[in-house]
N, CA, C and O of each residue as an XYZ file, in Angstrom:
496
protein
N     -55.493      9.296    -43.876
C     -54.231      9.351    -43.274
C     -54.023      8.288    -42.199
O     -52.906      7.807    -42.010
N     -55.017      7.947    -41.545
C     -54.885      7.019    -40.390
C     -54.546      5.673    -40.945
O     -53.928      4.887    -40.227
N     -54.899      5.332    -42.172
C     -54.625      4.031    -42.732
C     -53.215      3.900    -43.297
O     -52.841      2.811    -43.732
N     -52.410      4.979    -43.306
C     -51.067      4.952    -43.953
C     -50.006      4.318    -43.089
O     -48.936      4.004    -43.612
N     -50.224      4.104    -41.785
C     -49.147      3.618    -40.929
C     -49.211      2.063    -40.957
O     -50.273      1.440    -40.948
N     -48.026      1.518    -40.991
C     -47.905      0.008    -41.056
C     -47.592     -0.450    -39.644
O     -47.048      0.304    -38.837
N     -47.930     -1.648    -39.367
C     -47.571     -2.283    -38.127
C     -46.168     -2.835    -38.243
O     -45.762     -3.309    -39.304
N     -45.403     -2.770    -37.113
C     -44.070     -3.239    -37.157
C     -44.101     -4.756    -37.131
O     -45.032     -5.361    -36.599
N     -43.087     -5.357    -37.704
C     -42.951     -6.793    -37.789
C     -41.983     -7.327    -36.848
O     -41.115     -8.090    -37.272
N     -42.034     -7.000    -35.555
C     -41.118     -7.456    -34.614
C     -41.678     -8.716    -33.903
O     -42.793     -8.742    -33.382
N     -40.779     -9.797    -33.927
C     -41.222    -11.062    -33.423
C     -40.570    -11.208    -32.008
O     -39.488    -10.691    -31.731
N     -41.282    -11.923    -31.170
C     -40.775    -12.222    -29.823
C     -39.629    -13.224    -29.984
O     -39.663    -14.127    -30.819
N     -38.636    -13.020    -29.158
C     -37.399    -13.951    -29.142
C     -37.865    -15.301    -28.615
O     -38.758    -15.377    -27.771
N     -37.253    -16.355    -29.118
C     -37.538    -17.678    -28.631
C     -36.947    -17.882    -27.272
O     -36.112    -17.085    -26.846
N     -37.318    -18.849    -26.616
C     -36.784    -19.126    -25.225
C     -35.345    -19.465    -25.315
O     -34.570    -19.061    -24.449
N     -34.962    -20.154    -26.272
C     -33.525    -20.583    -26.441
C     -32.640    -19.296    -26.657
O     -31.542    -19.179    -26.113
N     -33.179    -18.348    -27.475
C     -32.389    -17.146    -27.703
C     -32.318    -16.307    -26.406
O     -31.297    -15.676    -26.133
N     -33.383    -16.303    -25.628
C     -33.396    -15.553    -24.332
C     -32.380    -16.184    -23.389
O     -31.606    -15.473    -22.747
N     -32.372    -17.547    -23.296
C     -31.422    -18.206    -22.411
C     -29.990    -17.945    -22.814
O     -29.128    -17.734    -21.961
N     -29.723    -17.958    -24.143
C     -28.335    -17.676    -24.615
C     -27.970    -16.272    -24.297
O     -26.827    -16.039    -23.904
N     -28.843    -15.309    -24.432
C     -28.543    -13.910    -24.154
C     -28.269    -13.774    -22.671
O     -27.354    -13.052    -22.274
N     -29.071    -14.476    -21.821
C     -28.865    -14.413    -20.379
C     -27.503    -14.976    -19.952
O     -26.787    -14.383    -19.144
N     -27.167    -16.160    -20.532
C     -25.919    -16.772    -20.253
C     -24.703    -15.853    -20.766
O     -23.653    -15.808    -20.125
N     -24.870    -15.206    -21.815
C     -23.828    -14.330    -22.336
C     -23.652    -13.141    -21.383
O     -22.533    -12.727    -21.080
N     -24.825    -12.589    -20.906
C     -24.740    -11.505    -19.928
C     -24.043    -11.913    -18.660
O     -23.192    -11.191    -18.140
N     -24.414    -13.091    -18.158
C     -23.741    -13.520    -16.875
C     -22.304    -13.798    -17.110
O     -21.509    -13.512    -16.214
N     -21.884    -14.325    -18.216
C     -20.424    -14.545    -18.550
C     -19.707    -13.199    -18.588
O     -18.603    -13.078    -18.058
N     -20.313    -12.190    -19.203
C     -19.673    -10.896    -19.281
C     -19.553    -10.284    -17.869
O     -18.551     -9.639    -17.560
N     -20.533    -10.479    -17.050
C     -20.418     -9.952    -15.684
C     -19.333    -10.615    -14.897
O     -18.616     -9.968    -14.134
N     -19.213    -11.896    -15.078
C     -18.096    -12.649    -14.404
C     -16.703    -12.135    -14.865
O     -15.799    -11.911    -14.059
N     -16.584    -11.966    -16.160
C     -15.303    -11.456    -16.684
C     -14.982    -10.075    -16.166
O     -13.826     -9.790    -15.854
N     -15.992     -9.193    -16.064
C     -15.852     -7.810    -15.516
C     -15.470     -7.914    -14.055
O     -14.676     -7.111    -13.566
N     -16.021     -8.888    -13.350
C     -15.748     -8.989    -11.918
C     -14.263     -9.492    -11.697
O     -13.574     -9.084    -10.762
N     -13.842    -10.381    -12.605
C     -12.466    -10.818    -12.557
C     -11.455     -9.661    -12.788
O     -10.434     -9.541    -12.110
N     -11.812     -8.811    -13.801
C     -10.972     -7.665    -14.081
C     -10.934     -6.687    -12.896
O      -9.879     -6.164    -12.539
N     -12.066     -6.464    -12.320
C     -12.127     -5.558    -11.234
C     -11.328     -6.073     -9.979
O     -10.684     -5.306     -9.264
N     -11.416     -7.409     -9.768
C     -10.684     -8.006     -8.634
C      -9.150     -7.861     -8.923
O      -8.385     -7.577     -8.002
N      -8.706     -8.053    -10.189
C      -7.372     -7.932    -10.539
C      -6.848     -6.536    -10.335
O      -5.725     -6.344     -9.868
N      -7.630     -5.600    -10.670
C      -7.231     -4.167    -10.408
C      -7.173     -3.866     -9.000
O      -6.226     -3.199     -8.581
N      -8.128     -4.304     -8.172
C      -8.067     -4.126     -6.686
C      -6.870     -4.765     -6.087
O      -6.247     -4.204     -5.186
N      -6.519     -5.967     -6.580
C      -5.376     -6.681     -6.034
C      -4.108     -5.919     -6.332
O      -3.231     -5.845     -5.472
N      -3.968     -5.325     -7.567
C      -2.793     -4.609     -7.931
C      -2.668     -3.351     -7.109
O      -1.557     -3.020     -6.694
N      -3.723     -2.639     -6.853
C      -3.710     -1.457     -6.050
C      -3.304     -1.751     -4.596
O      -2.557     -0.986     -3.986
N      -3.810     -2.880     -4.049
C      -3.470     -3.310     -2.707
C      -2.018     -3.639     -2.629
O      -1.329     -3.281     -1.675
N      -1.546     -4.340     -3.664
C      -0.102     -4.727     -3.682
C       0.808     -3.459     -3.659
O       1.782     -3.381     -2.910
N       0.445     -2.494     -4.503
C       1.257     -1.263     -4.511
C       1.250     -0.519     -3.182
O       2.255      0.025     -2.724
N       0.028     -0.528     -2.574
C      -0.077      0.146     -1.201
C       0.749     -0.575     -0.194
O       1.440      0.035      0.621
N       0.677     -1.876     -0.250
C       1.446     -2.688      0.735
C       2.917     -2.549      0.483
O       3.668     -2.487      1.456
N       3.412     -2.493     -0.777
C       4.813     -2.293     -1.089
C       5.312     -0.988     -0.466
O       6.386     -0.935      0.135
N       4.517      0.042     -0.623
C       4.901      1.444     -0.076
C       4.942      1.299      1.473
O       5.889      1.772      2.101
N       3.954      0.670      2.073
C       3.908      0.563      3.507
C       5.048     -0.232      4.066
O       5.443      0.022      5.203
N       5.595     -1.160      3.360
C       6.722     -1.897      3.878
C       8.093     -1.204      3.645
O       9.090     -1.552      4.277
N       8.112     -0.279      2.781
C       9.397      0.338      2.482
C       9.810      1.323      3.508
O      11.013      1.468      3.727
N       8.916      2.024      4.167
C       9.369      2.992      5.212
C      10.095      2.352      6.333
O      11.143      2.869      6.720
N       9.612      1.208      6.928
C      10.348      0.642      8.041
C      11.638      0.011      7.522
O      12.629     -0.006      8.253
N      11.671     -0.507      6.299
C      13.000     -1.096      5.879
C      13.994     -0.049      5.582
O      15.168     -0.267      5.880
N      13.657      1.059      5.032
C      14.535      2.149      4.813
C      14.954      2.754      6.116
O      16.100      3.181      6.260
N      14.045      2.804      7.087
C      14.365      3.294      8.454
C      15.378      2.401      9.074
O      16.271      2.883      9.772
N      15.281      1.066      8.844
C      16.239      0.101      9.395
C      17.617      0.380      8.828
O      18.615      0.345      9.548
N      17.666      0.653      7.550
C      18.945      0.989      6.966
C      19.545      2.247      7.619
O      20.726      2.313      7.959
N      18.635      3.257      7.773
C      19.143      4.478      8.441
C      19.559      4.207      9.872
O      20.554      4.775     10.323
N      18.850      3.369     10.608
C      19.300      3.012     12.014
C      20.640      2.387     11.946
O      21.517      2.724     12.741
N      20.852      1.434     10.973
C      22.103      0.707     10.939
C      23.229      1.661     10.623
O      24.317      1.544     11.188
N      22.974      2.658      9.679
C      23.994      3.604      9.355
C      24.269      4.560     10.506
O      25.389      5.040     10.683
N      23.206      4.833     11.299
C      23.421      5.756     12.428
C      24.249      5.098     13.530
O      24.925      5.799     14.282
N      24.215      3.800     13.640
C      25.130      3.076     14.591
C      26.487      3.109     14.043
O      27.432      3.370     14.787
N      26.656      2.864     12.800
C      28.078      2.873     12.246
C      28.709      4.217     12.200
O      29.890      4.380     12.507
N      27.903      5.209     11.805
C      28.524      6.588     11.641
C      27.773      7.522     12.630
O      26.963      8.356     12.226
N      28.067      7.355     13.899
C      27.365      8.121     14.938
C      27.788      9.643     14.903
O      27.106     10.528     15.420
N      28.984      9.862     14.241
C      29.409     11.307     14.213
C      28.534     12.137     13.270
O      28.509     13.365     13.349
N      27.836     11.464     12.402
C      26.984     12.159     11.510
C      25.521     11.940     11.952
O      24.954     10.872     11.724
N      24.925     12.951     12.580
C      23.654     12.823     13.222
C      22.463     12.731     12.246
O      21.347     12.520     12.720
N      22.615     12.867     10.984
C      21.572     12.817     10.066
C      20.919     11.465      9.922
O      19.718     11.357      9.674
N      21.753     10.404     10.086
C      21.236      9.072      9.948
C      20.272      8.709     11.052
O      19.314      7.968     10.829
N      20.525      9.245     12.283
C      19.562      8.969     13.374
C      18.255      9.717     13.101
O      17.177      9.230     13.442
N      18.352     10.903     12.485
C      17.114     11.632     12.191
C      16.394     10.914     11.084
O      15.165     10.833     11.097
N      17.114     10.399     10.142
C      16.378      9.594      9.074
C      15.733      8.345      9.652
O      14.613      7.999      9.276
N      16.386      7.701     10.511
C      15.792      6.483     11.124
C      14.581      6.859     11.944
O      13.587      6.132     11.948
N      14.641      7.968     12.630
C      13.478      8.408     13.466
C      12.250      8.761     12.519
O      11.139      8.262     12.702
N      12.515      9.615     11.541
C      11.432      9.948     10.592
C      10.793      8.792      9.909
O       9.573      8.631      9.901
N      11.669      7.964      9.318
C      11.070      6.807      8.583
C      10.459      5.800      9.520
O       9.526      5.099      9.129
N      10.956      5.694     10.777
C      10.375      4.827     11.737
C       8.931      5.291     12.107
O       7.996      4.493     12.184
N       8.811      6.601     12.327
C       7.511      7.071     12.661
C       6.513      7.049     11.485
O       5.320      6.828     11.696
N       6.976      7.269     10.299
C       6.179      7.086      9.128
C       5.725      5.613      8.927
O       4.575      5.324      8.595
N       6.649      4.757      9.139
C       6.372      3.335      9.009
C       5.453      2.824     10.075
O       4.611      1.967      9.803
N       5.589      3.333     11.309
C       4.650      2.982     12.379
C       3.257      3.479     12.098
O       2.288      2.755     12.329
N       3.126      4.720     11.597
C       1.849      5.291     11.292
C       1.145      4.502     10.172
O      -0.051      4.226     10.257
N       1.924      4.137      9.097
C       1.322      3.443      7.945
C       0.904      2.032      8.296
O      -0.040      1.502      7.711
N       1.609      1.402      9.266
C       1.347     -0.034      9.606
C       0.646     -0.205     10.920
O       0.584     -1.325     11.426
N       0.090      0.893     11.528
C      -0.503      0.797     12.850
C      -1.701     -0.142     12.841
O      -1.882     -0.875     13.813
N      -2.549     -0.163     11.775
C      -3.695     -1.011     11.677
C      -3.397     -2.487     11.570
O      -4.194     -3.317     12.008
N      -2.277     -2.816     11.003
C      -1.970     -4.190     10.756
C      -1.264     -4.902     11.869
O      -1.521     -6.072     12.151
N      -0.339     -4.155     12.519
C       0.516     -4.700     13.658
C       1.213     -5.959     13.152
O       1.153     -7.005     13.798
N       1.840     -5.866     12.057
C       2.631     -7.054     11.562
C       4.110     -6.710     11.810
O       4.432     -5.759     12.522
N       4.976     -7.492     11.216
C       6.397     -7.458     11.502
C       6.995     -6.081     11.094
O       7.980     -5.642     11.688
N       6.404     -5.407     10.087
C       6.841     -4.124      9.709
C       6.587     -3.021     10.741
O       7.341     -2.055     10.860
N       5.502     -3.208     11.472
C       5.198     -2.266     12.521
C       6.263     -2.376     13.587
O       6.697     -1.353     14.117
N       6.704     -3.582     13.924
C       7.715     -3.756     14.960
C       9.119     -3.340     14.503
O       9.963     -2.915     15.292
N       9.323     -3.486     13.190
C      10.616     -3.002     12.629
C      10.630     -1.477     12.727
O      11.687     -0.891     12.961
N       9.501     -0.835     12.556
C       9.453      0.633     12.634
C       9.685      1.084     14.085
O      10.310      2.117     14.326
N       9.190      0.320     15.023
C       9.414      0.621     16.468
C      10.913      0.482     16.798
O      11.500      1.296     17.511
N      11.511     -0.617     16.228
C      12.976     -0.750     16.444
C      13.733      0.424     15.782
O      14.703      0.913     16.360
N      13.334      0.867     14.642
C      13.928      2.042     14.004
C      13.922      3.304     14.964
O      14.912      4.015     15.138
N      12.788      3.484     15.516
C      12.619      4.636     16.457
C      13.470      4.505     17.678
O      14.057      5.483     18.141
N      13.553      3.233     18.243
C      14.377      3.096     19.438
C      15.848      3.279     19.135
O      16.548      3.979     19.867
N      16.333      2.656     18.060
C      17.774      2.802     17.679
C      18.013      4.288     17.324
O      19.036      4.851     17.714
N      17.085      4.923     16.595
C      17.315      6.290     16.192
C      17.367      7.203     17.423
O      18.181      8.125     17.475
N      16.544      6.961     18.364
C      16.611      7.770     19.604
C      17.875      7.555     20.364
O      18.483      8.529     20.807
N      18.311      6.324     20.545
C      19.559      6.054     21.242
C      20.724      6.712     20.543
O      21.544      7.352     21.202
N      20.832      6.576     19.200
C      22.005      7.201     18.537
C      21.834      8.658     18.543
O      22.853      9.347     18.573
N      20.620      9.249     18.518
C      20.484     10.709     18.562
C      20.989     11.244     19.934
O      21.659     12.275     19.981
N      20.673     10.558     21.017
C      21.140     10.940     22.307
C      22.664     10.850     22.383
O      23.332     11.757     22.879
N      23.189      9.750     21.885
C      24.665      9.586     21.879
C      25.331     10.659     21.007
O      26.431     11.125     21.306
N      24.641     11.043     19.920
C      25.234     12.116     19.043
C      25.266     13.450     19.759
O      26.232     14.209     19.670
N      24.156     13.719     20.487
C      24.118     15.010     21.262
C      25.140     14.997     22.422
O      25.749     16.029     22.702
N      25.335     13.861     23.092
C      26.292     13.745     24.156
C      27.733     13.817     23.576
O      28.637     14.349     24.220
N      27.915     13.308     22.431
C      29.217     13.422     21.733
C      29.511     14.820     21.321
O      30.652     15.257     21.469
N      28.577     15.544     20.820
C      28.743     16.921     20.340
C      29.015     17.843     21.555
O      29.866     18.726     21.457
N      28.333     17.665     22.667
C      28.450     18.486     23.803
C      29.711     18.241     24.534
O      30.089     19.070     25.362
N      30.376     17.191     24.301
C      31.653     16.864     24.993
C      31.512     15.955     26.176
O      32.518     15.692     26.835
N      30.375     15.467     26.491
C      30.150     14.617     27.674
C      30.855     13.223     27.412
O      31.463     12.616     28.294
N      30.721     12.806     26.186
C      31.406     11.527     25.792
C      32.592     11.892     24.847
O      32.487     12.686     23.912
N      33.691     11.252     25.178
C      34.923     11.437     24.327
C      35.213     10.153     23.569
O      34.884      9.064     24.040
N      35.810     10.269     22.425
C      36.112      9.128     21.682
C      37.166      8.270     22.328
O      37.534      7.229     21.784
């Protein structure tokens, strides 16, 4: 029974074949790295787009609160979106962070004016 087994006929790869396989593997790794970088860039872009929208929408709310001070909801919208934008952009301290601070300031001023208008301290 011991004589019934055959030896396998596996030959060692040539050096050229090994080099080609190694080059192919490196090329595949580079392509995968490019794909991963593109995915990371897309995720960062989406996150940055969301981070910039809060202060800009807050700015619209602040502008509307100045125009329509009799409706106090716009100053509340400017305050909420300003605080959200400030929180989301606190680590960057870019222009959107300062727009969020402007939203908060304008929202506070118009909220105080709204309260003074409702209580009758200020007349039209």
